[in-house]
C-alpha positions in Angstrom: -64.3 122.5 141.4 -60.9 120.8 141.8 -58.1 123.1 142.9 -54.5 122.0 143.4 -51.7 124.3 144.8 -48.2 122.9 145.0 -45.3 124.9 146.4 -43.0 122.0 147.5 -41.1 122.3 144.3 -41.8 124.4 141.3 -45.0 126.5 141.7 -48.1 124.8 140.4 -51.6 126.2 140.8 -54.4 124.6 138.7 -58.2 125.0 138.7 -60.1 122.2 137.1 -56.8 120.9 135.7 -56.0 124.2 134.1 -52.8 126.0 135.2 -53.2 129.6 136.3 -49.5 130.3 137.1 -48.4 133.5 135.4 -45.3 133.4 133.2 -43.8 136.6 134.6 -41.8 136.5 137.8 -43.5 139.1 140.0 -47.1 137.9 139.4 -45.9 134.4 140.2 -44.5 135.7 143.4 -47.8 137.3 144.2 -49.7 134.1 143.5 -47.3 132.1 145.7 -47.8 134.4 148.7 -51.6 134.3 148.3 -51.4 130.5 147.9 -49.4 129.9 151.0 -52.0 132.0 152.9 -55.0 130.4 151.3 -58.1 131.2 153.4 -56.5 134.3 154.9 -56.3 138.0 153.9 -52.9 139.1 152.7 -52.5 142.8 153.1 -51.5 145.2 150.4 -48.4 146.2 152.3 -47.4 142.5 152.8 -47.8 141.9 149.0 -45.9 145.0 148.0 -43.1 144.4 150.5 -42.7 140.9 149.3 -42.6 141.8 145.6 -40.4 144.9 145.9 -38.4 143.9 149.0 -39.7 146.7 151.2 -38.9 149.3 148.5 -42.0 149.5 146.3 -42.1 152.1 143.5 -44.6 154.9 143.5 -46.6 152.8 141.1 -46.4 149.8 143.3 -50.1 149.6 144.4 -51.5 150.3 140.9 -49.1 147.7 139.4 -50.2 145.2 142.1 -53.9 145.8 141.1 -52.9 145.1 137.5 -51.3 141.8 138.5 -54.5 140.9 140.4 -56.6 141.7 137.3 -54.5 139.5 135.1 -54.6 136.7 137.6 -58.4 137.0 137.8 -58.5 136.7 134.0 -56.5 133.5 134.1 -58.8 132.2 136.9 -61.9 133.1 134.9 -60.7 131.2 131.8 -60.0 128.2 134.0 -63.5 128.4 135.6 -65.3 128.2 132.2 -68.1 125.8 132.7 -68.0 125.7 136.5 -71.5 127.0 136.7 -71.8 130.4 138.3 -68.4 130.5 140.1 -66.4 133.5 139.1 -62.8 134.6 139.6 -64.0 137.2 142.1 -65.5 134.4 144.3 -62.0 132.8 144.5 -59.7 135.9 144.6 -61.6 138.2 146.8 -60.9 141.9 147.4 -60.9 143.0 151.0 -60.4 146.5 152.4 -56.9 145.7 153.5 -55.8 143.3 150.8 -56.8 140.1 149.0 -58.0 136.7 150.0 -57.5 133.5 148.0 -60.8 131.8 149.0 -59.7 128.2 148.9 -59.5 125.4 151.5 -56.0 125.5 153.0 -55.9 121.7 152.5 -55.7 122.4 148.7 -52.1 123.5 149.4 -49.4 120.8 149.5 -47.4 122.7 152.2 -50.5 122.6 154.5 -50.9 118.9 154.0 -47.2 118.4 154.6 -47.3 120.3 157.9 -50.2 118.2 159.1 -48.5 114.9 158.2 -45.3 116.2 159.7 -47.0 116.9 163.0 -48.6 113.5 163.0 -45.3 111.8 162.3 -43.5 113.7 165.0 -46.2 112.7 167.4 -45.7 109.1 166.5 -41.9 109.5 167.1 -42.7 110.9 170.6 -44.9 107.9 171.3 -42.2 105.5 170.0 -44.5 104.2 167.3 -41.8 103.6 164.8 -43.9 102.0 162.1 -46.4 104.8 162.1 -43.7 107.4 162.3 -41.9 105.9 159.3 -45.1 105.6 157.3 -46.5 109.1 158.1 -43.3 111.0 157.7 -42.6 109.1 154.5 -46.0 110.2 153.2 -45.2 113.8 154.1 -41.8 113.7 152.4 -43.2 112.2 149.2 -45.2 115.5 148.7 -41.9 117.2 147.8 -40.9 117.5 144.1 -37.8 119.7 144.6 -36.8 122.7 146.6 -39.7 124.8 148.0 -40.8 127.4 145.4 -38.0 126.3 143.2 -38.9 128.5 140.2 -40.3 131.6 142.1 -38.3 134.7 143.1 -38.5 135.0 146.9 -38.8 138.2 148.7 -38.5 138.5 152.5 -41.7 136.6 153.4 -41.5 133.8 150.9 -37.8 133.3 151.7 -38.6 132.8 155.4 -41.4 130.4 154.5 -39.2 128.4 152.1 -36.5 128.2 154.7 -39.0 127.0 157.3 -40.2 124.3 155.0 -36.8 123.2 154.0 -35.6 122.9 157.6 -38.6 120.9 158.5 -38.0 118.7 155.6 -34.5 117.9 156.7 -35.7 117.3 160.3 -38.5 115.0 159.1 -36.1 113.1 156.9 -33.8 112.5 159.8 -36.7 111.3 162.0 -38.0 109.0 159.3 -34.6 107.4 158.8 -34.3 107.0 162.6 -37.6 105.2 162.7 -36.5 102.9 159.9 -33.2 102.2 161.7 -35.2 101.3 164.8 -37.2 98.9 162.6 -34.0 97.2 161.5 -34.1 98.5 157.9 -30.4 99.4 157.8 -29.7 97.5 154.5 -32.5 99.5 152.7 -31.1 102.8 153.9 -27.5 102.6 152.7 -28.1 104.2 149.3 -30.3 106.9 150.6 -27.9 107.8 153.4 -24.9 107.8 151.1 -26.6 110.3 148.8 -27.7 112.5 151.8 -24.2 112.6 153.2 -22.8 113.7 149.8 -25.4 116.4 149.6 -25.0 117.6 153.2 -21.4 116.9 154.0 -21.5 119.0 157.2 -24.7 117.5 158.8 -23.8 115.2 161.6 -27.2 113.6 161.8 -27.1 111.9 158.4 -23.5 110.9 158.8 -24.1 109.2 162.2 -27.1 107.4 160.8 -25.0 106.2 157.8 -22.3 105.0 160.2 -24.8 103.0 162.3 -26.4 101.5 159.1 -23.0 100.6 157.7 -21.8 99.0 161.0 -25.0 96.9 161.3 -24.4 95.7 157.7 -21.0 94.4 158.7 -19.1 97.3 156.9 -17.1 98.6 159.8 -14.3 100.0 157.7 -16.7 102.0 155.6 -18.4 103.3 158.8 -15.1 104.6 160.0 -14.3 106.1 156.6 -17.7 108.0 156.8 -16.5 109.5 160.1 -13.2 110.5 158.6 -14.9 112.3 155.7 -17.2 114.1 158.1 -14.4 115.2 160.4 -12.2 116.3 157.4 -15.0 118.4 156.0 -15.9 120.0 159.4 -12.2 120.8 160.3 -11.5 122.2 156.8 -14.7 124.2 156.3 -15.7 125.1 159.8 -12.6 124.8 161.9 -14.3 122.5 164.5 -14.3 118.9 165.5 -17.4 116.6 165.3 -19.5 116.7 168.5 -18.9 114.4 171.4 -21.8 112.2 170.5 -20.3 111.5 167.0 -16.9 110.9 168.5 -18.5 108.5 171.0 -20.2 106.6 168.1 -16.9 106.4 166.3 -15.2 105.0 169.4 -18.0 102.4 169.7 -17.5 101.3 166.2 -13.7 101.1 166.7 -14.1 98.9 169.7 -17.0 96.8 168.3 -19.4 98.0 171.0 -22.3 95.5 170.7 -25.0 98.0 171.7 -24.9 99.5 168.3 -26.2 96.3 166.8 -29.4 96.7 168.8 -32.1 98.2 166.6 -33.2 100.3 169.6 -29.9 102.0 169.6 -30.1 105.2 167.5 -27.5 107.8 168.3 -29.2 110.9 167.2 -32.1 111.5 169.6 
């Protein structure tokens, strides 16, 4: 039985190639929370608090049972021809709640976390090639914002935020590894896009400045700093950090160390 659960983008849950994602928002929210906790019991209170934001109606638990019943029906339809496996074997009732009885590795977020940990370990070991490759593999699992089409209550919102923050951190580390491997020319387009999307994030701007400088585009590197500083002063009322100003000074003075692939300013 082939099961795929994707939360790194719009929610996709398929069994044997058949989607079981409900069209209604609250049942989708329920499925997303169960999917992110595959292999673990999710309590009734956790489910109701997620769906109704800690204010479930009196009919909350019966309504939840109805959502589970409908979800089991979709599961049973998808399991047709699977030879003895029923929806109750996959979506199991426990005394305290429900368990989605699937291997956690079926969830793209679980695979992402594993690859992310491996990539960060490679960074710590200064294995830049493996870091770039492994973090790149992790980042390619993403298809958009986490749970992009699912309403998020308190628990899903926290999990989506965690995933998004890790994604930005891994993206920064993967680019750092590529800079250390001398791939500054290949990074220019990606970094320009990231700076436009995240105009207040120093990490991407400093990496863009380094890449531009190494490509012989000193004036554009200085302009990238001016844009960052202007955005930070206007929107946050603060100056860039000392490390960014030091990089700016190094580019102004033509500090040769920045040409060294082992120089990356963001560690």
